[in-house]
Z-matrix of the N, CA and C atoms (Angstrom, degrees):
N
C 1 1.460
C 2 1.525 1 109.77
N 3 1.316 2 116.56 1 128.54
C 4 1.459 3 120.31 2 177.88
C 5 1.521 4 110.36 3 -68.18
N 6 1.330 5 115.97 4 152.60
C 7 1.466 6 120.46 5 -177.08
C 8 1.523 7 109.18 6 -136.33
N 9 1.316 8 114.70 7 156.20
C 10 1.457 9 121.89 8 177.99
C 11 1.517 10 108.67 9 -104.25
N 12 1.323 11 115.56 10 134.88
C 13 1.464 12 120.55 11 177.60
C 14 1.520 13 109.56 12 -144.01
N 15 1.327 14 117.90 13 162.84
C 16 1.472 15 120.18 14 177.13
C 17 1.527 16 111.86 15 -62.98
N 18 1.297 17 115.57 16 149.38
C 19 1.465 18 122.80 17 176.41
C 20 1.522 19 111.05 18 -61.35
N 21 1.335 20 115.70 19 144.09
C 22 1.471 21 122.81 20 173.48
C 23 1.530 22 108.16 21 -124.51
N 24 1.322 23 118.18 22 152.75
C 25 1.467 24 119.93 23 -179.48
C 26 1.527 25 113.52 24 -55.50
N 27 1.329 26 117.45 25 -31.73
C 28 1.470 27 119.56 26 -179.42
C 29 1.525 28 112.77 27 -72.58
N 30 1.333 29 118.28 28 -4.65
C 31 1.462 30 121.99 29 176.63
C 32 1.526 31 112.38 30 -84.94
N 33 1.296 32 117.67 31 -2.54
C 34 1.465 33 122.06 32 -172.31
C 35 1.530 34 112.33 33 -56.63
N 36 1.325 35 117.98 34 -46.95
C 37 1.467 36 120.53 35 -179.34
C 38 1.526 37 111.11 36 -62.49
N 39 1.328 38 117.02 37 -36.04
C 40 1.464 39 120.49 38 178.89
C 41 1.517 40 110.77 39 -65.50
N 42 1.326 41 117.89 40 -36.02
C 43 1.462 42 120.44 41 176.93
C 44 1.527 43 110.58 42 -61.62
N 45 1.330 44 116.65 43 -44.37
C 46 1.465 45 119.73 44 176.57
C 47 1.531 46 110.91 45 -57.73
N 48 1.320 47 116.83 46 -46.81
C 49 1.460 48 120.89 47 -176.12
C 50 1.524 49 111.43 48 -65.42
N 51 1.324 50 117.23 49 -47.25
C 52 1.463 51 120.46 50 -178.04
C 53 1.518 52 110.51 51 -65.99
N 54 1.316 53 116.82 52 -38.35
C 55 1.458 54 120.76 53 -178.86
C 56 1.523 55 110.62 54 -60.12
N 57 1.327 56 117.95 55 -49.15
C 58 1.462 57 119.30 56 -177.92
C 59 1.527 58 111.21 57 -70.80
N 60 1.307 59 117.68 58 -32.45
C 61 1.463 60 120.60 59 -177.65
C 62 1.528 61 113.03 60 -75.44
N 63 1.327 62 117.28 61 -7.35
C 64 1.465 63 121.55 62 179.31
C 65 1.526 64 112.28 63 -125.90
N 66 1.338 65 117.53 64 8.29
C 67 1.469 66 120.87 65 -167.91
C 68 1.522 67 114.79 66 -81.51
N 69 1.319 68 118.44 67 -17.25
C 70 1.464 69 120.43 68 -177.13
C 71 1.523 70 109.39 69 -94.91
N 72 1.356 71 115.57 70 77.81
C 73 1.477 72 121.90 71 -177.25
C 74 1.522 73 110.93 72 52.49
N 75 1.338 74 116.52 73 38.96
C 76 1.447 75 122.42 74 -179.47
C 77 1.509 76 113.98 75 95.77
N 78 1.329 77 117.34 76 -11.87
C 79 1.459 78 121.85 77 179.80
C 80 1.522 79 112.03 78 -100.51
N 81 1.323 80 115.76 79 178.06
C 82 1.463 81 122.26 80 -175.56
C 83 1.531 82 110.54 81 -74.35
N 84 1.338 83 115.84 82 123.72
C 85 1.466 84 121.56 83 179.82
C 86 1.523 85 112.03 84 -104.33
N 87 1.326 86 117.74 85 12.04
C 88 1.459 87 120.54 86 -179.54
C 89 1.526 88 110.38 87 -55.97
N 90 1.330 89 116.61 88 126.93
C 91 1.451 90 121.79 89 176.87
C 92 1.517 91 115.27 90 85.87
N 93 1.313 92 118.42 91 -6.80
C 94 1.467 93 120.00 92 178.98
C 95 1.532 94 110.52 93 -67.74
N 96 1.334 95 116.16 94 -38.90
C 97 1.460 96 121.38 95 177.72
C 98 1.524 97 110.05 96 -103.44
N 99 1.322 98 116.50 97 165.10
C 100 1.465 99 119.52 98 178.03
C 101 1.524 100 111.30 99 -72.22
N 102 1.319 101 116.97 100 -18.73
C 103 1.467 102 121.93 101 179.75
C 104 1.522 103 108.18 102 -134.28
N 105 1.340 104 116.74 103 104.98
C 106 1.461 105 120.74 104 -178.44
C 107 1.534 106 112.72 105 -60.44
N 108 1.323 107 117.16 106 -24.75
C 109 1.462 108 119.98 107 -176.77
C 110 1.529 109 112.87 108 -74.92
N 111 1.335 110 117.65 109 -12.75
C 112 1.458 111 119.60 110 -179.49
C 113 1.525 112 111.43 111 -59.31
N 114 1.326 113 117.03 112 -39.54
C 115 1.463 114 119.73 113 178.40
C 116 1.525 115 110.92 114 -54.35
N 117 1.330 116 115.97 115 -52.93
C 118 1.459 117 120.21 116 -177.87
C 119 1.509 118 113.08 117 -66.91
N 120 1.342 119 116.65 118 -33.40
C 121 1.465 120 119.59 119 -179.89
C 122 1.521 121 112.63 120 -70.32
N 123 1.324 122 117.20 121 -19.20
C 124 1.457 123 121.09 122 177.07
C 125 1.525 124 112.64 123 -97.10
N 126 1.337 125 117.05 124 -41.45
C 127 1.454 126 119.85 125 -163.03
C 128 1.526 127 115.91 126 -118.44
N 129 1.322 128 118.82 127 -0.34
C 130 1.466 129 118.67 128 -177.29
C 131 1.528 130 112.74 129 -137.95
N 132 1.316 131 116.52 130 -64.71
C 133 1.466 132 120.80 131 -169.44
C 134 1.531 133 113.75 132 -62.90
N 135 1.351 134 120.38 133 -39.72
C 136 1.466 135 117.57 134 178.97
C 137 1.524 136 113.20 135 -60.81
N 138 1.314 137 117.66 136 -31.07
C 139 1.464 138 120.20 137 178.10
C 140 1.526 139 110.88 138 -67.00
N 141 1.327 140 116.04 139 -45.04
C 142 1.460 141 119.45 140 178.17
C 143 1.525 142 111.36 141 -65.21
N 144 1.331 143 116.35 142 -32.46
C 145 1.459 144 120.92 143 177.72
C 146 1.526 145 111.23 144 -68.76
N 147 1.315 146 116.08 145 -44.50
C 148 1.460 147 121.78 146 -176.93
C 149 1.525 148 112.64 147 -79.51
N 150 1.333 149 115.94 148 -39.43
C 151 1.472 150 121.21 149 -174.67
C 152 1.530 151 110.75 150 -130.94
N 153 1.332 152 119.28 151 66.76
C 154 1.468 153 118.68 152 177.31
C 155 1.526 154 112.33 153 -61.93
N 156 1.338 155 116.14 154 -20.98
C 157 1.465 156 120.95 155 178.44
C 158 1.525 157 112.56 156 -80.49
N 159 1.331 158 117.44 157 -2.06
C 160 1.464 159 122.23 158 174.38
C 161 1.522 160 110.28 159 -123.18
N 162 1.313 161 115.84 160 34.70
C 163 1.460 162 122.11 161 -179.38
C 164 1.527 163 109.44 162 -134.70
N 165 1.315 164 115.22 163 132.47
C 166 1.461 165 122.24 164 177.54
C 167 1.520 166 108.77 165 -135.16
N 168 1.327 167 116.02 166 153.29
C 169 1.464 168 120.87 167 179.04
C 170 1.516 169 109.78 168 -125.99
N 171 1.334 170 114.06 169 158.91
C 172 1.466 171 121.57 170 171.17
C 173 1.519 172 107.39 171 -99.70
N 174 1.307 173 116.38 172 126.50
C 175 1.466 174 122.39 173 -178.35
C 176 1.520 175 108.93 174 -113.56
N 177 1.337 176 116.42 175 127.89
C 178 1.461 177 121.92 176 179.03
C 179 1.529 178 110.07 177 -78.78
N 180 1.327 179 115.50 178 172.46
C 181 1.461 180 120.78 179 179.94
C 182 1.525 181 112.45 180 -59.49
N 183 1.333 182 116.65 181 -29.37
C 184 1.466 183 120.17 182 -179.85
C 185 1.534 184 111.82 183 -91.66
N 186 1.335 185 116.85 184 15.79
C 187 1.472 186 124.64 185 176.13
C 188 1.515 187 114.31 186 75.00
N 189 1.342 188 119.11 187 5.15
C 190 1.459 189 120.29 188 174.18
C 191 1.521 190 109.78 189 -73.17
N 192 1.327 191 115.87 190 142.54
C 193 1.463 192 120.90 191 172.72
C 194 1.521 193 107.59 192 -85.38
N 195 1.336 194 117.39 193 123.32
C 196 1.466 195 121.47 194 -172.65
C 197 1.534 196 112.21 195 -124.18
N 198 1.310 197 116.99 196 8.83
C 199 1.458 198 120.80 197 176.59
C 200 1.506 199 109.99 198 -174.96
N 201 1.344 200 116.04 199 164.43
C 202 1.463 201 119.54 200 179.56
C 203 1.522 202 110.54 201 -159.08
N 204 1.319 203 114.74 202 162.01
C 205 1.453 204 123.01 203 165.13
C 206 1.521 205 106.91 204 -133.35
N 207 1.325 206 116.57 205 134.46
C 208 1.464 207 122.61 206 176.97
C 209 1.519 208 107.50 207 -131.81
N 210 1.319 209 116.48 208 153.80
C 211 1.461 210 118.78 209 -173.99
C 212 1.516 211 111.38 210 -160.41
N 213 1.319 212 114.17 211 167.99
C 214 1.459 213 122.45 212 167.16
C 215 1.523 214 107.51 213 -128.81
N 216 1.311 215 117.10 214 148.69
C 217 1.466 216 120.16 215 176.73
C 218 1.529 217 112.03 216 -94.76
N 219 1.354 218 117.24 217 -0.62
C 220 1.466 219 121.61 218 -179.54
C 221 1.527 220 107.93 219 -148.11
N 222 1.314 221 116.04 220 97.43
C 223 1.460 222 121.38 221 -174.02
C 224 1.522 223 112.57 222 -59.75
N 225 1.334 224 117.63 223 -44.50
C 226 1.462 225 119.50 224 -177.55
C 227 1.520 226 111.85 225 -67.82
N 228 1.323 227 117.86 226 -40.04
C 229 1.458 228 120.66 227 177.51
C 230 1.531 229 110.43 228 -64.97
N 231 1.324 230 116.29 229 -38.47
C 232 1.454 231 119.51 230 177.98
C 233 1.521 232 110.75 231 -65.61
N 234 1.336 233 117.55 232 -42.78
C 235 1.464 234 120.84 233 179.84
C 236 1.526 235 111.08 234 -61.56
N 237 1.314 236 116.62 235 -38.23
C 238 1.477 237 120.39 236 178.06
C 239 1.531 238 109.91 237 -64.63
N 240 1.329 239 116.66 238 -45.51
C 241 1.465 240 120.95 239 177.96
C 242 1.522 241 110.96 240 -62.72
N 243 1.329 242 117.07 241 -42.98
C 244 1.463 243 121.22 242 179.29
C 245 1.524 244 110.06 243 -58.81
N 246 1.318 245 116.46 244 -46.51
C 247 1.475 246 121.70 245 -178.24
C 248 1.527 247 111.44 246 -66.20
N 249 1.322 248 117.09 247 -43.65
C 250 1.464 249 120.98 248 -170.46
C 251 1.519 250 114.01 249 -89.94
N 252 1.332 251 118.46 250 -28.43
C 253 1.461 252 120.49 251 -172.21
C 254 1.532 253 114.27 252 -121.50
N 255 1.328 254 118.24 253 -34.84
C 256 1.470 255 119.84 254 -176.15
C 257 1.528 256 112.66 255 -88.42
N 258 1.323 257 117.08 256 -56.40
C 259 1.462 258 120.22 257 -171.06
C 260 1.531 259 114.46 258 -68.48
N 261 1.334 260 121.42 259 -29.70
C 262 1.471 261 119.10 260 178.82
C 263 1.521 262 114.47 261 -54.28
N 264 1.325 263 117.82 262 -28.44
C 265 1.460 264 120.43 263 178.61
C 266 1.527 265 112.17 264 -67.01
N 267 1.341 266 116.79 265 -15.02
C 268 1.469 267 121.06 266 -177.36
C 269 1.523 268 112.53 267 -109.47
N 270 1.323 269 118.00 268 6.52
C 271 1.459 270 120.68 269 -178.55
C 272 1.525 271 111.89 270 -58.82
N 273 1.314 272 116.38 271 -44.43
C 274 1.470 273 119.40 272 -178.70
C 275 1.525 274 111.17 273 -73.10
N 276 1.306 275 116.09 274 -38.28
C 277 1.468 276 120.65 275 -178.85
C 278 1.528 277 111.60 276 -69.17
N 279 1.328 278 116.13 277 -35.43
C 280 1.464 279 121.42 278 -178.52
C 281 1.527 280 109.42 279 -129.70
N 282 1.343 281 118.31 280 78.27
C 283 1.464 282 120.19 281 178.90
C 284 1.529 283 111.25 282 -57.28
N 285 1.315 284 115.14 283 149.44
C 286 1.458 285 118.89 284 -178.79
C 287 1.532 286 109.75 285 -65.22
N 288 1.314 287 118.19 286 128.43
C 289 1.466 288 120.14 287 -177.64
C 290 1.530 289 111.71 288 -70.92
N 291 1.314 290 115.50 289 144.98
C 292 1.466 291 120.35 290 174.81
C 293 1.520 292 109.71 291 -67.54
N 294 1.335 293 115.52 292 -42.14
C 295 1.458 294 121.65 293 175.70
C 296 1.521 295 108.50 294 -133.38
N 297 1.323 296 116.55 295 129.69
C 298 1.462 297 120.95 296 179.07
C 299 1.518 298 108.65 297 -92.60
N 300 1.337 299 116.12 298 83.51
C 301 1.462 300 120.64 299 -173.87
C 302 1.528 301 112.67 300 -112.32
N 303 1.328 302 118.13 301 -23.22
C 304 1.459 303 121.22 302 178.28
C 305 1.528 304 108.81 303 -100.52
N 306 1.311 305 115.09 304 166.57
C 307 1.470 306 119.18 305 178.45
C 308 1.525 307 110.86 306 -58.14
N 309 1.323 308 116.32 307 -44.16
C 310 1.460 309 120.07 308 -178.81
C 311 1.524 310 111.59 309 -66.49
N 312 1.320 311 117.21 310 -43.87
C 313 1.467 312 119.02 311 -179.07
C 314 1.528 313 111.43 312 -66.54
N 315 1.337 314 117.09 313 -33.62
C 316 1.467 315 119.59 314 176.57
C 317 1.520 316 110.99 315 -66.43
N 318 1.318 317 116.93 316 -37.46
C 319 1.467 318 119.50 317 177.39
C 320 1.522 319 111.19 318 -67.55
N 321 1.327 320 117.19 319 -41.78
C 322 1.459 321 120.40 320 178.43
C 323 1.520 322 110.42 321 -64.36
N 324 1.316 323 117.10 322 -40.77
C 325 1.464 324 120.65 323 176.97
C 326 1.524 325 110.58 324 -62.26
N 327 1.323 326 117.04 325 -37.24
C 328 1.469 327 120.81 326 175.77
C 329 1.532 328 110.13 327 -58.51
N 330 1.341 329 116.37 328 -43.53
C 331 1.458 330 119.27 329 177.67
C 332 1.525 331 112.01 330 -61.48
N 333 1.321 332 116.58 331 -42.64
C 334 1.459 333 121.12 332 -178.64
C 335 1.533 334 112.50 333 -70.42
N 336 1.315 335 117.35 334 -33.54
C 337 1.469 336 120.15 335 -171.96
C 338 1.516 337 114.22 336 -94.50
N 339 1.293 338 116.78 337 -4.03
C 340 1.469 339 118.82 338 -177.37
C 341 1.528 340 110.31 339 -62.89
N 342 1.334 341 116.03 340 133.07
C 343 1.466 342 120.73 341 -176.65
C 344 1.522 343 108.77 342 -162.53
N 345 1.311 344 117.34 343 156.52
C 346 1.469 345 119.58 344 176.48
C 347 1.521 346 111.08 345 -65.25
N 348 1.319 347 115.19 346 150.41
C 349 1.454 348 120.70 347 176.68
C 350 1.505 349 115.20 348 90.87
N 351 1.323 350 118.61 349 -3.49
C 352 1.458 351 120.78 350 -176.42
C 353 1.527 352 112.99 351 -90.24
N 354 1.317 353 118.05 352 -26.42
C 355 1.460 354 121.25 353 -177.50
C 356 1.528 355 109.70 354 -84.74
N 357 1.321 356 116.61 355 114.81
C 358 1.469 357 120.99 356 -174.04
C 359 1.520 358 112.43 357 -67.19
N 360 1.317 359 117.81 358 -21.82
C 361 1.459 360 120.58 359 -177.51
C 362 1.522 361 113.99 360 -93.80
N 363 1.334 362 117.69 361 -0.23
C 364 1.457 363 120.64 362 -171.24
C 365 1.529 364 113.56 363 -66.04
N 366 1.318 365 117.73 364 -31.81
C 367 1.465 366 119.23 365 -177.39
C 368 1.527 367 111.53 366 -67.04
N 369 1.324 368 116.29 367 -48.20
C 370 1.465 369 120.40 368 -177.79
C 371 1.530 370 112.37 369 -84.60
N 372 1.326 371 116.38 370 -25.73
C 373 1.470 372 121.69 371 -177.20
C 374 1.531 373 108.08 372 -131.23
N 375 1.329 374 118.47 373 71.19
C 376 1.472 375 120.98 374 -167.55
C 377 1.529 376 115.36 375 -68.12
N 378 1.318 377 118.73 376 -26.71
C 379 1.463 378 120.56 377 179.11
C 380 1.527 379 109.73 378 -84.74
N 381 1.322 380 116.64 379 155.04
C 382 1.456 381 119.99 380 166.54
C 383 1.517 382 110.21 381 -148.23
N 384 1.328 383 116.67 382 162.87
C 385 1.462 384 121.41 383 -172.87
C 386 1.516 385 111.40 384 -137.48
N 387 1.337 386 113.96 385 164.60
C 388 1.463 387 123.07 386 165.40
C 389 1.529 388 106.50 387 -133.57
N 390 1.309 389 116.20 388 133.27
C 391 1.466 390 121.61 389 179.89
C 392 1.518 391 108.71 390 -133.15
N 393 1.322 392 116.70 391 133.68
C 394 1.464 393 121.33 392 179.03
C 395 1.517 394 109.27 393 -143.34
N 396 1.331 395 115.39 394 135.34
C 397 1.461 396 122.48 395 -178.80
C 398 1.522 397 109.20 396 -133.49
N 399 1.319 398 117.41 397 133.99
C 400 1.455 399 120.99 398 175.80
C 401 1.529 400 109.69 399 -68.15
N 402 1.340 401 117.97 400 154.82
C 403 1.469 402 120.66 401 -177.31
C 404 1.529 403 113.80 402 -53.84
N 405 1.313 404 117.88 403 -31.88
C 406 1.470 405 119.40 404 -176.77
C 407 1.521 406 113.17 405 -66.53
N 408 1.327 407 118.06 406 -12.51
C 409 1.466 408 120.87 407 179.99
C 410 1.526 409 112.26 408 -86.97
N 411 1.317 410 117.62 409 -9.33
C 412 1.459 411 120.08 410 -171.75
C 413 1.525 412 112.14 411 -65.19
N 414 1.331 413 114.62 412 147.57
C 415 1.454 414 120.66 413 176.71
C 416 1.506 415 115.60 414 83.01
N 417 1.331 416 117.34 415 5.53
C 418 1.458 417 120.40 416 -178.66
C 419 1.533 418 112.83 417 -108.17
N 420 1.324 419 116.90 418 -0.09
C 421 1.459 420 119.64 419 -179.49
C 422 1.515 421 113.65 420 74.85
N 423 1.341 422 116.78 421 15.87
C 424 1.462 423 119.65 422 -174.28
C 425 1.522 424 112.18 423 -72.75
N 426 1.331 425 117.33 424 -34.75
C 427 1.453 426 119.66 425 177.95
C 428 1.514 427 111.32 426 -61.07
N 429 1.319 428 116.17 427 -46.71
C 430 1.460 429 120.45 428 177.86
C 431 1.532 430 111.09 429 -61.28
N 432 1.326 431 116.75 430 -42.39
C 433 1.473 432 119.76 431 -179.09
C 434 1.528 433 111.05 432 -64.89
N 435 1.332 434 117.40 433 -39.74
C 436 1.463 435 119.72 434 176.69
C 437 1.532 436 110.99 435 -62.01
N 438 1.333 437 115.86 436 -46.08
C 439 1.464 438 120.58 437 179.43
C 440 1.522 439 110.42 438 -60.89
N 441 1.309 440 117.00 439 -46.01
C 442 1.465 441 120.42 440 -178.67
C 443 1.523 442 111.55 441 -64.07
N 444 1.329 443 116.94 442 -35.94
C 445 1.469 444 120.49 443 177.35
C 446 1.519 445 110.60 444 -63.20
N 447 1.326 446 116.53 445 -46.00
C 448 1.462 447 120.39 446 178.17
C 449 1.521 448 111.36 447 -65.38
N 450 1.322 449 117.66 448 -46.80
C 451 1.461 450 120.61 449 -177.61
C 452 1.527 451 111.10 450 -59.30
N 453 1.328 452 116.52 451 -39.73
C 454 1.470 453 119.69 452 179.33
C 455 1.524 454 110.98 453 -61.63
N 456 1.331 455 117.11 454 -40.48
C 457 1.463 456 120.38 455 179.38
C 458 1.521 457 111.04 456 -69.48
N 459 1.323 458 117.98 457 -40.09
C 460 1.461 459 120.19 458 178.70
C 461 1.523 460 111.11 459 -65.34
N 462 1.323 461 117.51 460 -39.90
C 463 1.459 462 120.16 461 176.20
C 464 1.529 463 110.19 462 -62.77
N 465 1.337 464 116.41 463 -41.71
C 466 1.462 465 120.04 464 179.64
C 467 1.518 466 110.80 465 -59.72
N 468 1.329 467 116.89 466 -33.93
C 469 1.461 468 121.61 467 -179.74
C 470 1.529 469 112.79 468 -82.34
N 471 1.324 470 117.19 469 -6.53
C 472 1.454 471 119.75 470 -179.67
C 473 1.515 472 114.25 471 79.60
N 474 1.337 473 117.86 472 20.94
C 475 1.455 474 121.58 473 177.87
C 476 1.526 475 108.82 474 -71.18
N 477 1.313 476 118.06 475 133.56
C 478 1.463 477 120.87 476 -171.47
C 479 1.521 478 114.32 477 -77.63
N 480 1.336 479 118.14 478 -27.26
C 481 1.456 480 119.59 479 -178.84
C 482 1.510 481 111.90 480 -173.09
N 483 1.326 482 115.09 481 171.15
C 484 1.466 483 122.40 482 -178.20
C 485 1.517 484 109.12 483 -139.45
N 486 1.339 485 115.99 484 143.48
C 487 1.457 486 121.60 485 172.15
C 488 1.523 487 109.19 486 -124.85
N 489 1.304 488 116.48 487 163.70
C 490 1.458 489 120.91 488 173.70
C 491 1.512 490 108.74 489 -149.63
N 492 1.320 491 115.86 490 144.71
C 493 1.451 492 122.47 491 175.32
C 494 1.509 493 109.80 492 -103.98
N 495 1.319 494 115.83 493 150.95
C 496 1.466 495 118.87 494 -178.38
C 497 1.524 496 109.88 495 -151.40
N 498 1.322 497 115.08 496 163.74
C 499 1.457 498 122.78 497 175.04
C 500 1.529 499 108.16 498 -73.55
N 501 1.334 500 118.83 499 121.14
C 502 1.466 501 119.80 500 -179.83
C 503 1.530 502 113.88 501 -59.03
N 504 1.332 503 116.90 502 -20.75
C 505 1.457 504 120.05 503 178.80
C 506 1.527 505 112.67 504 -73.92
N 507 1.323 506 116.50 505 -14.85
C 508 1.463 507 120.58 506 -178.82
C 509 1.527 508 108.91 507 -87.56
N 510 1.322 509 115.45 508 75.25
C 511 1.463 510 120.53 509 -174.32
C 512 1.530 511 112.60 510 -66.18
N 513 1.318 512 116.52 511 -29.20
C 514 1.466 513 119.57 512 177.83
C 515 1.517 514 111.28 513 -64.61
N 516 1.334 515 116.70 514 -40.89
C 517 1.461 516 120.11 515 178.59
C 518 1.527 517 110.67 516 -66.22
N 519 1.329 518 116.80 517 -40.74
C 520 1.454 519 119.99 518 179.18
C 521 1.525 520 110.94 519 -59.87
N 522 1.317 521 116.87 520 -44.47
C 523 1.466 522 120.70 521 178.62
C 524 1.530 523 110.97 522 -62.81
N 525 1.330 524 116.69 523 -38.14
C 526 1.461 525 121.76 524 178.86
C 527 1.524 526 110.74 525 -62.32
N 528 1.334 527 117.21 526 -47.16
C 529 1.461 528 120.10 527 -179.02
C 530 1.526 529 111.37 528 -65.58
N 531 1.309 530 116.48 529 -36.34
C 532 1.461 531 119.16 530 178.52
C 533 1.523 532 111.20 531 -67.97
N 534 1.323 533 117.77 532 -35.81
C 535 1.473 534 120.47 533 175.98
C 536 1.520 535 111.11 534 -64.19
N 537 1.334 536 116.62 535 -28.26
C 538 1.460 537 120.68 536 178.07
C 539 1.528 538 112.27 537 -80.37
N 540 1.335 539 117.21 538 -1.01
C 541 1.451 540 120.61 539 178.19
C 542 1.514 541 114.50 540 89.40
N 543 1.323 542 117.35 541 12.24
C 544 1.454 543 120.31 542 179.43
C 545 1.525 544 110.29 543 -79.47
N 546 1.321 545 115.94 544 149.20
C 547 1.455 546 122.64 545 -175.30
C 548 1.533 547 110.79 546 -110.83
N 549 1.341 548 116.11 547 148.44
C 550 1.459 549 120.12 548 175.35
C 551 1.518 550 109.98 549 -66.94
N 552 1.341 551 116.29 550 138.59
C 553 1.460 552 123.21 551 179.53
C 554 1.527 553 109.09 552 -122.57
N 555 1.336 554 117.68 553 166.06
C 556 1.465 555 119.60 554 174.06
C 557 1.529 556 110.74 555 -55.76
N 558 1.325 557 116.31 556 141.70
C 559 1.467 558 121.05 557 -177.62
C 560 1.515 559 109.25 558 -141.92
N 561 1.321 560 115.31 559 154.77
C 562 1.459 561 120.94 560 175.55
C 563 1.525 562 109.95 561 -65.48
N 564 1.307 563 116.64 562 157.72
C 565 1.458 564 121.73 563 178.75
C 566 1.531 565 110.04 564 -55.70
N 567 1.324 566 115.44 565 129.67
C 568 1.457 567 120.11 566 179.89
C 569 1.502 568 114.09 567 87.23
N 570 1.329 569 118.13 568 -1.34
C 571 1.455 570 121.83 569 179.95
C 572 1.518 571 111.59 570 -116.87
N 573 1.308 572 115.30 571 176.03
C 574 1.459 573 121.92 572 177.04
C 575 1.518 574 107.49 573 -145.05
N 576 1.319 575 117.31 574 133.72
C 577 1.455 576 122.22 575 -174.76
C 578 1.519 577 110.38 576 -130.89
N 579 1.329 578 115.03 577 139.28
C 580 1.459 579 122.20 578 175.41
C 581 1.525 580 108.72 579 -122.75
N 582 1.340 581 115.90 580 158.43
C 583 1.448 582 119.42 581 178.52
C 584 1.509 583 112.60 582 -150.75
N 585 1.326 584 115.29 583 161.34
C 586 1.456 585 122.37 584 176.24
C 587 1.522 586 107.84 585 -144.84
N 588 1.326 587 116.28 586 140.32
C 589 1.458 588 121.75 587 176.60
C 590 1.526 589 109.46 588 -101.32
N 591 1.321 590 115.69 589 139.04
C 592 1.462 591 121.28 590 178.76
C 593 1.528 592 112.26 591 -100.38
N 594 1.338 593 116.49 592 -11.64
C 595 1.467 594 119.67 593 -177.05
C 596 1.524 595 111.97 594 -101.07
N 597 1.343 596 116.30 595 16.55
C 598 1.458 597 121.22 596 175.80
C 599 1.525 598 108.43 597 -125.82
N 600 1.332 599 117.83 598 135.48
C 601 1.475 600 120.40 599 -175.40
C 602 1.516 601 113.28 600 -56.51
N 603 1.355 602 118.49 601 -35.50
C 604 1.456 603 119.31 602 -175.04
C 605 1.518 604 113.08 603 -66.11
N 606 1.350 605 118.09 604 -24.18
C 607 1.463 606 119.64 605 -179.71
C 608 1.510 607 112.56 606 -73.31
N 609 1.334 608 117.83 607 -15.16
C 610 1.463 609 119.96 608 -177.38
C 611 1.521 610 112.89 609 -75.54
N 612 1.311 611 117.01 610 -9.50
C 613 1.460 612 118.57 611 178.64
C 614 1.515 613 112.84 612 -87.87
N 615 1.321 614 117.24 613 3.44
C 616 1.465 615 120.30 614 -177.87
C 617 1.513 616 111.85 615 -64.81
């Protein structure tokens, strides 16, 4: 039986692997970009680095890490840290594109342009998360358990709400978030965003 446990530093490589293997609307994105690690450097590992206390993994019976949830409780503070402390280490590896016209260049531009104040939902829904599970975890309720573990900690901290962005093509994920009681929020063109409030009684039924 798979189990959920807190993130450990030695799980870092597994986060990279799971992130790329689930990055293409839930499918395997290996080889889509020139650098498979870009996915994890944007959407997984910096969260575990900044907030190891808001990161949990799914561990299989053979001790492999097969899923994770990572989060921040303050989107703007995280964006500032990402811009000032995390992304500079990748400036040489991923130069800023002159034109962000390909999928890879748009992702690199996202890394370069990330800054506090850009997320319209951050004031009302200051936390955000990324969750990824390998196909072998399906049907065990692990996604819900990971979400509930994070939500309980955010409520304990008094965080007022959480948002998350997702690929609109990932219809399975959208259905999952809606089953959890999350609501559609304003999103940038080409994106899809959901949110939940923790300081309102109706959100507790999620």
